[in-house]
C-alpha positions as CSV (number, residue, x, y, z in Angstrom):
1,M,122.9,109.4,109.2
2,T,122.4,106.2,107.2
3,T,123.1,102.7,108.5
4,I,126.1,102.5,106.1
5,G,127.4,105.8,107.6
6,R,127.2,104.5,111.1
7,L,128.9,101.2,110.2
8,D,131.7,103.2,108.5
9,R,132.1,105.4,111.6
10,W,132.3,102.4,113.9
11,E,134.8,100.7,111.6
12,R,137.0,103.8,111.7
13,H,136.9,103.9,115.5
14,L,137.8,100.2,115.7
15,D,140.7,100.7,113.2
16,L,142.0,103.6,115.3
17,Q,141.8,101.5,118.5
18,I,143.7,98.6,116.8
19,R,146.4,101.0,115.7
20,L,146.8,102.5,119.2
21,T,146.6,99.2,121.1
22,P,150.3,98.2,120.6
23,Y,151.5,101.5,122.1
24,V,149.1,101.4,125.0
25,L,150.2,97.8,125.8
26,L,153.8,98.8,125.6
27,V,153.3,101.7,128.0
28,V,151.4,99.5,130.4
29,S,154.0,96.7,130.2
30,F,156.9,99.0,130.8
31,G,155.1,100.8,133.6
32,L,154.4,97.6,135.5
33,Y,157.9,96.4,134.8
34,W,159.4,99.7,136.2
35,L,157.2,99.4,139.3
36,T,157.6,95.7,140.1
37,E,161.0,94.6,138.9
38,D,164.0,95.3,141.0
39,E,166.7,95.8,138.4
40,T,169.7,98.0,137.9
41,W,169.5,101.3,136.0
42,D,171.5,99.8,133.2
43,H,168.9,97.0,132.9
44,R,166.0,99.4,133.1
45,L,167.5,101.7,130.4
46,T,168.2,98.8,128.1
47,T,164.6,97.7,128.6
48,L,163.5,101.2,127.7
49,G,165.6,101.1,124.6
50,I,164.1,97.8,123.5
51,T,160.6,99.1,124.3
52,T,161.3,102.2,122.1
53,A,162.6,100.0,119.3
54,A,159.4,97.9,119.5
55,A,157.2,101.0,119.3
56,A,159.2,102.2,116.2
57,W,158.9,98.8,114.6
58,V,155.2,98.7,115.1
59,S,154.9,102.2,113.7
60,A,156.8,101.1,110.6
61,E,154.4,98.2,109.9
62,G,152.7,100.0,107.0
63,R,156.1,100.6,105.3
64,V,157.4,97.1,105.5
65,K,156.8,95.5,102.1
66,W,156.8,91.8,103.3
67,K,154.5,91.2,106.2
68,S,156.3,88.0,107.1
69,V,159.4,90.1,107.7
70,Y,157.4,92.5,109.9
71,I,156.0,89.6,112.0
72,A,159.5,88.0,112.4
73,G,160.9,91.3,113.7
74,L,157.9,91.7,116.0
75,V,158.4,88.2,117.4
76,V,162.1,88.9,118.1
77,L,161.2,92.1,119.9
78,I,158.5,90.3,122.0
79,A,161.1,87.6,122.9
80,A,163.6,90.3,124.0
81,L,161.1,92.1,126.1
82,S,159.6,88.9,127.6
83,A,163.1,88.0,128.7
84,R,163.2,91.4,130.5
85,G,159.9,90.9,132.4
86,V,156.8,88.8,132.5
87,W,154.6,91.9,132.0
88,F,155.8,92.3,128.4
89,A,154.8,88.7,127.7
90,G,151.4,89.1,129.3
91,F,150.5,92.4,127.6
92,F,152.6,93.3,124.6
93,G,152.8,89.7,123.6
94,F,149.1,89.9,122.7
95,I,150.1,92.1,119.7
96,G,152.1,89.2,118.2
97,Y,149.0,87.0,118.1
98,L,146.8,89.9,116.8
99,H,149.2,91.0,114.0
100,S,150.1,87.4,113.0
101,W,146.5,86.6,112.4
102,R,145.7,89.9,110.8
103,Y,148.6,90.3,108.4
104,L,149.6,86.7,107.5
105,N,147.6,84.3,105.3
106,G,146.9,80.6,105.4
107,P,149.3,78.3,107.4
108,W,151.6,81.3,108.1
109,R,149.0,82.6,110.5
110,F,149.6,79.6,112.7
111,V,153.4,79.9,112.4
112,G,153.2,83.5,113.7
113,V,150.9,82.5,116.6
114,V,153.1,79.5,117.6
115,A,156.3,81.6,117.4
116,T,154.7,84.3,119.6
117,A,153.5,81.7,122.1
118,A,156.9,80.0,122.0
119,V,158.8,83.2,123.0
120,S,156.2,84.3,125.6
121,V,155.7,81.1,127.6
122,P,159.2,81.0,129.1
123,A,158.4,84.3,130.8
124,Y,155.6,82.6,132.8
125,T,157.6,79.4,133.5
126,G,160.8,81.1,134.6
127,G,162.9,80.4,131.5
128,L,163.4,77.7,128.9
129,P,162.9,74.2,130.3
130,D,165.7,71.8,130.8
131,T,163.8,68.8,132.0
132,I,161.3,66.5,130.4
133,P,158.4,67.6,132.7
134,G,159.4,71.2,132.0
135,I,159.5,70.6,128.3
136,L,156.1,68.9,128.3
137,T,154.7,71.8,130.4
138,Y,156.2,74.3,128.0
139,L,154.8,72.5,124.9
140,L,151.4,72.2,126.7
141,F,151.2,75.9,127.4
142,T,152.3,76.8,123.9
143,A,149.7,74.4,122.3
144,A,147.0,75.7,124.7
145,I,147.7,79.3,123.9
146,T,147.9,78.6,120.2
147,A,144.6,76.8,120.3
148,L,142.8,79.6,122.3
149,V,144.2,82.3,120.0
150,T,143.2,80.4,116.9
151,M,139.7,79.7,118.2
152,F,139.0,83.3,119.2
153,S,140.7,84.7,116.0
154,F,138.5,82.3,113.9
155,F,135.4,83.6,115.7
156,G,136.6,87.1,115.0
157,D,136.9,86.3,111.3
158,V,133.4,84.8,111.3
159,T,132.0,87.9,113.0
160,N,133.9,90.2,110.6
161,E,132.6,88.3,107.6
162,R,129.0,88.4,108.9
163,S,129.5,92.1,109.6
164,S,130.8,92.6,106.0
165,E,127.8,90.6,104.6
166,R,125.4,92.7,106.7
167,K,127.0,95.8,105.4
168,R,126.7,94.6,101.8
169,T,123.1,93.7,102.4
170,V,122.4,97.1,103.9
171,E,124.0,98.7,100.9
172,R,121.9,96.7,98.5
173,L,118.8,97.5,100.5
174,E,119.5,101.2,100.6
175,E,120.2,101.1,96.9
176,A,116.9,99.3,96.3
177,L,115.2,101.9,98.5
178,R,116.7,104.7,96.4
179,E,115.6,102.9,93.2
180,N,112.1,102.3,94.7
181,A,111.9,106.0,95.6
182,G,112.8,106.9,92.0
183,L,110.3,104.5,90.6
184,H,107.6,105.7,93.0
185,A,108.2,109.3,91.9
186,Q,108.0,108.1,88.3
187,L,104.8,106.2,88.9
188,L,103.3,109.2,90.5
189,V,104.1,111.3,87.5
190,Q,102.8,108.6,85.1
191,A,99.6,108.2,87.2
192,R,99.1,112.0,87.2
193,E,99.6,112.1,83.4
194,A,97.3,109.1,83.0
195,G,94.7,110.8,85.2
196,V,94.9,114.0,83.1
197,L,94.5,112.0,79.9
198,D,91.6,110.0,81.3
199,E,89.9,113.2,82.4
200,R,90.4,114.7,79.0
201,Q,88.9,111.6,77.4
202,R,86.0,111.7,79.8
203,I,85.3,115.4,79.1
204,A,85.5,114.7,75.3
205,A,83.0,111.9,75.7
206,E,80.7,114.1,77.8
207,I,80.8,116.8,75.1
208,H,80.2,114.3,72.4
209,D,77.3,112.7,74.2
210,T,75.6,116.0,75.2
211,L,76.6,119.2,73.5
212,A,77.4,117.6,70.2
213,Q,74.1,115.7,70.1
214,S,72.2,118.9,71.2
215,L,73.9,120.9,68.5
216,A,73.3,118.2,65.9
217,G,69.6,118.1,66.8
218,I,69.4,121.9,66.6
219,V,71.0,121.9,63.2
220,A,68.6,119.2,62.0
221,Q,65.5,121.1,63.3
222,I,66.6,124.4,61.7
223,Q,67.2,122.6,58.4
224,A,63.8,121.1,58.6
225,A,62.2,124.5,59.4
226,N,63.8,126.0,56.3
227,G,61.8,123.7,54.1
228,A,58.6,123.5,56.0
229,D,55.4,125.7,55.8
230,D,54.9,125.3,59.6
231,W,58.3,126.1,61.0
232,R,57.3,126.8,64.5
233,P,57.3,123.2,65.8
234,H,60.9,122.8,64.6
235,T,62.1,126.0,66.2
236,D,60.4,125.0,69.4
237,K,62.3,121.7,69.4
238,A,65.5,123.5,68.5
239,L,64.9,125.8,71.5
240,R,64.3,122.9,73.8
241,L,67.5,121.2,72.6
242,A,69.5,124.4,73.0
243,R,68.3,124.7,76.6
244,A,69.0,121.1,77.3
245,G,72.5,121.5,75.8
246,L,73.1,124.6,77.9
247,A,72.1,122.7,81.1
248,E,74.4,119.9,80.1
249,A,77.3,122.3,79.5
250,R,76.8,123.8,83.0
251,R,76.6,120.3,84.5
252,T,79.8,119.2,82.8
253,V,81.6,122.2,84.2
254,R,80.3,121.3,87.7
255,A,81.3,117.6,87.0
256,V,78.1,116.2,88.5
257,G,75.7,113.6,87.1
258,P,73.6,113.9,84.0
259,A,70.9,116.6,84.4
260,Q,68.1,114.1,83.7
261,L,69.0,112.2,86.8
262,D,68.8,115.3,89.0
263,A,65.1,115.5,88.4
264,A,64.0,111.9,87.9
265,P,65.1,108.3,88.7
266,L,67.0,106.3,86.0
267,T,63.8,104.7,84.6
268,G,62.1,108.1,84.4
269,A,65.2,109.7,82.8
270,L,65.4,106.9,80.2
271,G,61.7,107.2,79.4
272,E,62.1,111.0,78.9
273,I,65.1,110.5,76.6
274,V,63.2,107.9,74.5
275,E,60.2,110.3,74.3
276,R,62.3,113.2,73.2
277,W,64.2,111.0,70.7
278,T,60.9,109.9,69.2
279,E,59.7,113.5,68.8
280,G,62.9,114.4,66.8
281,N,63.2,111.3,64.6
282,P,61.0,109.5,62.1
283,G,61.3,106.1,63.8
284,R,59.4,105.1,66.9
285,A,61.0,104.0,70.2
286,G,59.8,102.4,73.4
287,F,61.2,101.8,76.8
288,T,60.6,99.0,79.3
289,A,62.0,98.3,82.8
290,T,62.0,94.8,84.2
291,G,62.9,93.3,87.6
292,T,62.9,95.1,90.9
293,V,63.6,98.8,90.2
294,R,66.0,100.3,92.7
295,D,68.4,103.2,93.1
296,L,71.9,102.4,91.9
297,H,75.2,104.1,92.4
298,P,75.2,107.5,90.6
299,E,78.1,106.5,88.3
300,I,76.3,103.4,87.3
301,E,73.1,105.3,86.4
302,A,75.0,108.0,84.6
303,A,76.9,105.4,82.5
304,L,73.6,103.6,81.6
305,L,72.0,107.0,80.6
306,R,75.0,108.0,78.4
307,I,75.1,104.6,76.8
308,A,71.4,104.9,76.0
309,Q,71.9,108.3,74.5
310,E,74.8,107.2,72.3
311,A,73.0,104.1,71.2
312,L,69.9,106.2,70.2
313,K,72.1,108.7,68.4
314,N,73.7,105.8,66.4
315,V,70.2,104.5,65.5
316,A,69.2,107.9,64.2
317,K,72.4,108.5,62.3
318,H,73.0,105.0,60.8
319,A,70.2,102.5,61.3
320,G,67.2,104.0,59.5
321,A,65.1,101.9,61.9
322,A,61.3,102.0,62.0
323,R,61.3,100.7,65.6
324,T,63.7,100.8,68.5
325,E,63.3,99.2,71.9
326,L,65.2,100.0,75.1
327,T,64.9,97.5,77.9
328,L,66.4,98.1,81.4
329,S,66.7,94.8,83.3
330,Y,67.4,94.9,87.1
331,M,68.9,91.6,88.2
332,E,70.4,90.4,91.5
333,D,74.0,91.4,90.8
334,V,73.9,93.2,87.5
335,V,71.8,95.7,85.6
336,V,71.5,95.2,81.8
337,L,70.5,97.8,79.2
338,D,69.5,96.5,75.8
339,V,68.9,98.8,72.8
340,C,67.6,96.9,69.8
341,D,66.5,98.3,66.4
342,D,65.2,96.8,63.2
343,G,67.4,99.0,61.0
344,I,69.8,98.2,58.2
345,G,72.5,96.8,60.6
346,F,76.2,96.7,59.7
347,D,79.2,94.5,59.5
348,L,80.8,94.3,62.9
349,E,84.3,93.9,61.5
350,N,83.9,97.2,59.7
351,A,82.1,99.3,62.2
352,P,81.3,102.7,60.8
353,D,82.6,104.8,63.8
354,T,85.5,102.8,65.2
355,G,87.6,105.9,65.1
356,G,85.0,108.1,66.9
357,F,83.3,108.2,70.2
358,G,80.4,105.9,69.3
359,L,80.9,102.2,70.1
360,V,84.3,103.0,71.6
361,S,82.8,105.5,74.0
362,M,80.0,103.1,75.1
363,R,82.5,100.3,75.7
364,K,84.9,102.4,77.7
365,R,82.0,103.7,79.9
366,A,81.0,100.1,80.7
367,E,84.5,98.8,81.2
368,R,85.5,101.8,83.4
369,L,82.9,100.5,85.9
370,S,83.9,96.8,85.7
371,G,81.1,96.2,83.2
372,S,81.0,95.1,79.5
373,L,79.3,96.0,76.3
374,T,78.4,93.6,73.5
375,V,77.1,94.5,70.0
376,E,75.3,92.1,67.6
377,S,74.5,93.2,64.1
378,H,74.2,91.9,60.6
379,P,73.5,93.7,57.4
380,N,69.8,94.2,56.8
381,D,69.0,92.5,60.1
382,G,69.1,95.3,62.7
383,T,71.5,95.9,65.7
384,A,71.4,95.0,69.3
385,V,73.6,96.8,71.9
386,S,73.8,95.3,75.4
387,A,75.5,97.0,78.3
388,T,76.0,95.0,81.5
389,L,77.1,96.8,84.7
390,P,77.3,95.8,88.3
391,A,74.1,96.6,90.3
392,I,75.9,98.6,93.0
393,A,73.2,100.1,95.3
394,R,73.2,103.8,96.0
395,E,74.6,104.6,99.5
396,D,72.2,105.8,102.0
397,P,73.5,109.3,103.2
398,H,71.6,108.9,106.4
399,A,73.0,105.4,107.2
């Protein structure tokens, strides 16, 4: 059960108790009157009749249009019963205070309370006063009762207001929790969809960086073999590319790191890539590592390797460079891969493959790992690609 449900249940119980209280107090008052007052049967039966009339009047409270009329009738009945016995003033008289404060508004509340006190006090003092001390006592008792009833009723109003405010606050909080639950579910769906999209893009980039390059190299070697007298070297290179592409396809399915990194450290893998690239392209390429070489997190090394592959592919496809240099620089907090060529360059504002997986793919790989990628190029002045990634050390599995 929710907090609002408990509050509603408590309020229903309290409302039921308030509705039953007048009848309980009438029964208690009449019972004590019957047991303690030494009156004739006529007097007792008359008191019973007035008590019954009071119960009927209280039960008609909801049907009386003007609440001031209801309170006036209630005060008259309290006066009549108080004149029959002090028990009615002490018990049933409480209903006059309660209903006056509950059903009247503004100054009329005080009028109802004062009227109830005025007709109840004579039952305690033995009747209406006829002397000045008696009158002063009567007024003092009436004022004291009025003050006490007003004070406690005011405290009750404050408590009710605070309870209502707490209820409204709880309702707002529960509504906010329901909205948050809906938003949380929506965010989970969006995160799941974003994860699926990101995984698709990653797989597309993997295929572009591995299988597509291998297939392009195979096609190039077969085309070269068709026009060459000695076709065997070209078919051998095509066979090596096919095998490498098959290994990369299996690795992509297993979703592990690049195959080159399985057999050699990053520097060795980059050196091997440069060597194979040189064998299959007219230009020359070199590789240099600077700084303190150390093992990095597998994702960092995989990203650097893929960026190097993509940069070399772009050189072969677009640059027409005679010389290309790869430099891997290990620094304290970052590792930097520079790929520079002396090719034809291009206008950065009109990059040739902005819609493909070239520069976009390299930049996304770097940014995914909190790194960055910069490209500098001018027509007829070569191109320099620089990828900077955090130098996160590889975790020691035995630590």
